RODO-2510 file (C-alpha; in nm, 4 decimals, decimal comma):
residues 210
     n   res          X          Y          Z
     1     m     0,0003    -0,0067     0,0044
     2     n     0,1022     0,3647    -0,0324
     3     s     0,3110     0,4652     0,2644
     4     d     0,2000     0,8394     0,2621
     5     s     0,0714     0,9071     0,6026
     6     l    -0,2894     0,9984     0,6705
     7     t    -0,1601     1,2698     0,9035
     8     v     0,1550     1,4776     0,9832
     9     n     0,2493     1,2141     1,2350
    10     s     0,4542     1,0173     0,9777
    11     r     0,6289     0,8226     1,2500
    12     i     0,3213     0,6032     1,2981
    13     p     0,2687     0,3412     1,0396
    14     l    -0,0924     0,2658     0,9697
    15     v    -0,2780    -0,0597     0,9222
    16     g    -0,6257    -0,0715     0,7911
    17     l    -0,8574    -0,3196     0,9314
    18     t    -1,1794    -0,4243     0,7373
    19     g    -1,4302    -0,7042     0,7009
    20     g    -1,7913    -0,7553     0,6079
    21     i    -2,0718    -0,7281     0,8625
    22     a    -2,0390    -0,9694     1,1534
    23     s    -1,6978    -1,0864     1,0306
    24     g    -1,5459    -1,0064     1,3678
    25     k    -1,3726    -0,6774     1,3099
    26     s    -1,4602    -0,5468     1,6519
    27     t    -1,3117    -0,8614     1,8170
    28     v    -0,9970    -0,8585     1,6200
    29     a    -0,9611    -0,4856     1,6935
    30     e    -0,9929    -0,5646     2,0810
    31     l    -0,7230    -0,8297     2,0618
    32     f    -0,4853    -0,5880     1,8860
    33     s    -0,5650    -0,3279     2,1466
    34     a    -0,4879    -0,5829     2,4256
    35     l    -0,1400    -0,6080     2,2753
    36     g    -0,0889    -0,2298     2,3156
    37     i    -0,1879    -0,1075     1,9671
    38     d    -0,3777     0,2213     1,9180
    39     i    -0,7063     0,1523     1,7559
    40     i    -0,8949     0,4182     1,5706
    41     d    -1,2415     0,2872     1,4857
    42     t    -1,4264     0,4982     1,2188
    43     d    -1,7707     0,3445     1,3262
    44     h    -1,7093     0,4723     1,6801
    45     l    -1,6175     0,8151     1,5502
    46     a    -1,9153     0,8097     1,3285
    47     h    -2,1399     0,7580     1,6345
    48     l    -1,9776     1,0385     1,8240
    49     i    -2,0121     1,2692     1,5334
    50     s    -2,3762     1,1877     1,4945
    51     g    -2,4535     1,1519     1,8630
    52     p    -2,6147     1,4205     2,0872
    53     g    -2,4356     1,7572     2,0183
    54     g    -2,2275     1,5929     1,7505
    55     a    -2,0708     1,7909     1,4671
    56     a    -2,2933     1,6306     1,1944
    57     i    -2,6223     1,6820     1,3624
    58     p    -2,6839     2,0544     1,2380
    59     a    -2,6252     1,9487     0,8637
    60     i    -2,8281     1,6409     0,9037
    61     i    -3,1282     1,8316     1,0393
    62     e    -3,0801     2,0961     0,7535
    63     t    -3,0557     1,8214     0,4856
    64     f    -3,3141     1,5581     0,6048
    65     g    -3,5281     1,7402     0,8622
    66     e    -3,5629     1,7140     1,2383
    67     a    -3,7669     1,3791     1,1904
    68     y    -3,4256     1,2082     1,1533
    69     v    -3,2864     1,3233     1,4889
    70     e    -3,3993     1,1572     1,8087
    71     e    -3,5378     1,3440     2,1194
    72     h    -3,2056     1,3469     2,2969
    73     g    -3,0373     1,5020     1,9989
    74     a    -2,8733     1,2017     1,8335
    75     l    -2,9191     1,0759     1,4809
    76     d    -3,2156     0,8223     1,4491
    77     r    -3,0089     0,5473     1,3185
    78     a    -3,2837     0,3047     1,2396
    79     r    -3,4840     0,5590     1,0547
    80     m    -3,1718     0,6953     0,8517
    81     r    -3,0718     0,3248     0,7742
    82     a    -3,4138     0,2639     0,6229
    83     e    -3,4013     0,5842     0,4298
    84     v    -3,0665     0,5472     0,2778
    85     f    -3,1241     0,1906     0,1576
    86     k    -3,4468     0,3019     0,0041
    87     v    -3,3066     0,6332    -0,1544
    88     p    -2,9516     0,5861    -0,2852
    89     e    -2,9261     0,9777    -0,3426
    90     h    -2,9865     1,0117     0,0305
    91     r    -2,6996     0,7679     0,1135
    92     k    -2,4686     0,9991    -0,0970
    93     q    -2,5820     1,3100     0,0944
    94     l    -2,5294     1,1453     0,4298
    95     e    -2,1832     1,0493     0,3235
    96     q    -2,1121     1,3971     0,2085
    97     i    -2,1861     1,5119     0,5578
    98     m    -2,0244     1,2463     0,7588
    99     h    -1,7083     1,1496     0,5666
   100     p    -1,5049     1,4805     0,5914
   101     l    -1,5997     1,4806     0,9699
   102     i    -1,4758     1,1282     1,0186
   103     r    -1,1580     1,1743     0,8178
   104     a    -1,0819     1,4819     1,0408
   105     a    -1,1484     1,2922     1,3531
   106     v    -0,9232     1,0081     1,2286
   107     e    -0,6407     1,2511     1,1673
   108     h    -0,6695     1,3787     1,5179
   109     k    -0,6646     1,0379     1,6653
   110     i    -0,3555     0,9376     1,4734
   111     a    -0,1701     1,2401     1,5784
   112     l    -0,2162     1,1243     1,9356
   113     a    -0,1101     0,7574     1,8657
   114     h     0,2002     0,6146     2,0534
   115     s     0,2206     0,2656     1,9643
   116     n     0,4634     0,1196     1,7131
   117     y     0,1828     0,1235     1,4539
   118     a    -0,1815     0,2290     1,4672
   119     m    -0,4774     0,0430     1,3411
   120     v    -0,7693     0,2259     1,1557
   121     v    -1,0934     0,0188     1,1458
   122     v    -1,2785     0,1007     0,8295
   123     p    -1,5818    -0,1079     0,7551
   124     l    -1,5975     0,0054     0,3924
   125     l    -1,2374     0,0148     0,3132
   126     y    -1,2718    -0,1416    -0,0302
   127     e    -1,5097     0,1455    -0,1212
   128     s    -1,2637     0,4239     0,0160
   129     q    -0,9631     0,5021    -0,2031
   130     f    -0,8976     0,7761     0,0420
   131     f    -0,8074     0,5472     0,3138
   132     q    -0,6584     0,2752     0,0812
   133     d    -0,4064     0,5326    -0,0510
   134     r    -0,2950     0,6361     0,2912
   135     l    -0,2589     0,3039     0,4687
   136     d     0,0723     0,1211     0,4845
   137     r    -0,0980    -0,2299     0,5182
   138     l    -0,4469    -0,3721     0,4729
   139     l    -0,5819    -0,6526     0,7023
   140     v    -0,9077    -0,8204     0,6062
   141     v    -1,1068    -1,0214     0,8569
   142     d    -1,2712    -1,2991     0,6609
   143     c    -1,5146    -1,5804     0,7289
   144     e    -1,7459    -1,7934     0,5332
   145     e    -2,0497    -1,6021     0,4064
   146     e    -2,2959    -1,8501     0,5759
   147     i    -2,1254    -1,7907     0,9122
   148     q    -2,1269    -1,4181     0,8669
   149     y    -2,5025    -1,4336     0,7850
   150     q    -2,5957    -1,6231     1,0907
   151     r    -2,3829    -1,4087     1,3218
   152     a    -2,5397    -1,0886     1,1818
   153     l    -2,8982    -1,2198     1,2255
   154     k    -2,8400    -1,2532     1,5963
   155     r    -2,7917    -0,8786     1,6397
   156     t    -3,0605    -0,6882     1,7965
   157     g    -3,3101    -0,5361     1,5428
   158     m    -3,1566    -0,7234     1,2606
   159     t    -3,3884    -0,8919     1,0091
   160     a    -3,3057    -1,1014     0,6871
   161     e    -3,4342    -0,8004     0,4817
   162     i    -3,2231    -0,5385     0,6419
   163     l    -2,9259    -0,7723     0,6383
   164     d    -2,9579    -0,8415     0,2648
   165     g    -2,9716    -0,4676     0,2022
   166     i    -2,6454    -0,4136     0,4008
   167     i    -2,4672    -0,6879     0,2398
   168     k    -2,5722    -0,5685    -0,1103
   169     a    -2,4408    -0,2267    -0,0192
   170     q    -2,0974    -0,3466     0,0883
   171     a    -1,8141    -0,4883    -0,1190
   172     s    -1,8247    -0,8745    -0,1908
   173     r    -1,6041    -1,1031    -0,0053
   174     s    -1,3759    -1,1550    -0,3051
   175     q    -1,3437    -0,7629    -0,3577
   176     r    -1,2350    -0,7283     0,0058
   177     l    -0,9782    -1,0163    -0,0214
   178     s    -0,8453    -0,8669    -0,3512
   179     i    -0,7090    -0,5671    -0,1696
   180     a    -0,5720    -0,7464     0,1390
   181     d    -0,2172    -0,7640     0,2350
   182     d    -0,2961    -0,9935     0,5253
   183     v    -0,6017    -1,2018     0,6158
   184     i    -0,7269    -1,3280     0,9407
   185     k    -0,9682    -1,6177     0,9183
   186     n    -1,2552    -1,5844     1,1847
   187     d    -1,4180    -1,9124     1,1392
   188     t    -1,2547    -2,0727     1,4457
   189     d    -1,2745    -2,0368     1,8103
   190     l    -1,1408    -1,7298     2,0151
   191     d    -0,8115    -1,9017     2,1095
   192     g    -0,7584    -1,9653     1,7227
   193     l    -0,8334    -1,6000     1,6533
   194     k    -0,5895    -1,4928     1,9284
   195     r    -0,3094    -1,6811     1,7797
   196     q    -0,3661    -1,5342     1,4400
   197     v    -0,3664    -1,1791     1,5776
   198     e    -0,0565    -1,2556     1,7768
   199     a     0,1295    -1,3862     1,4831
   200     i     0,0335    -1,0897     1,2571
   201     h     0,1194    -0,8426     1,5405
   202     l     0,4687    -0,9925     1,5447
   203     q     0,4877    -0,9474     1,1768
   204     y     0,3966    -0,5991     1,1879
   205     e     0,6263    -0,5150     1,4786
   206     k     0,9262    -0,6491     1,2651
   207     l     0,7908    -0,4708     0,9510
   208     f     0,7466    -0,1374     1,1239
   209     t     1,0549    -0,1430     1,3373
   210     i     1,2886     0,1513     1,2254
***
């Protein structure tokens, strides 16, 4: 991957972590965090930006109306999810609001990172040339599609209809794997997952040691 830094903090190499819905990205990120790696999760940042008093809320109200903001001032995620899957143009409008704010928040977090390398979790990494061009290494969490599907259906509020829409909106498994420098297979138990994370962590420690 291109070694240009996402931020002026060029001393910190950047690993991008991605995977489909319910592939296990969050678990893998937690395992890297336990090894002392700074994790920058774009989903978490998106929740903060669209939460009560978040930087995106005024533009969301202006673009979509107050009906898409809950009583306590946060984005009504369920309503917006249904809207953007129904109207593709509205998805683009939401992205135009959110993406610049997320990128700025990522830059800030990277500037504060102190580990040997930082990990940026980007669910839609295949779709984002911006992030691809600025990361030193791309790590994909992969699992069989049937396992992924069954895991996702166990989530609160998830239905087969919603899940099908999410999967169709995301890159395919083969597309994600096509950009991978490294792959973690999450179709085993937690101990097996830990062993893979530890092995790749050692690889990155050697790779990024100056």
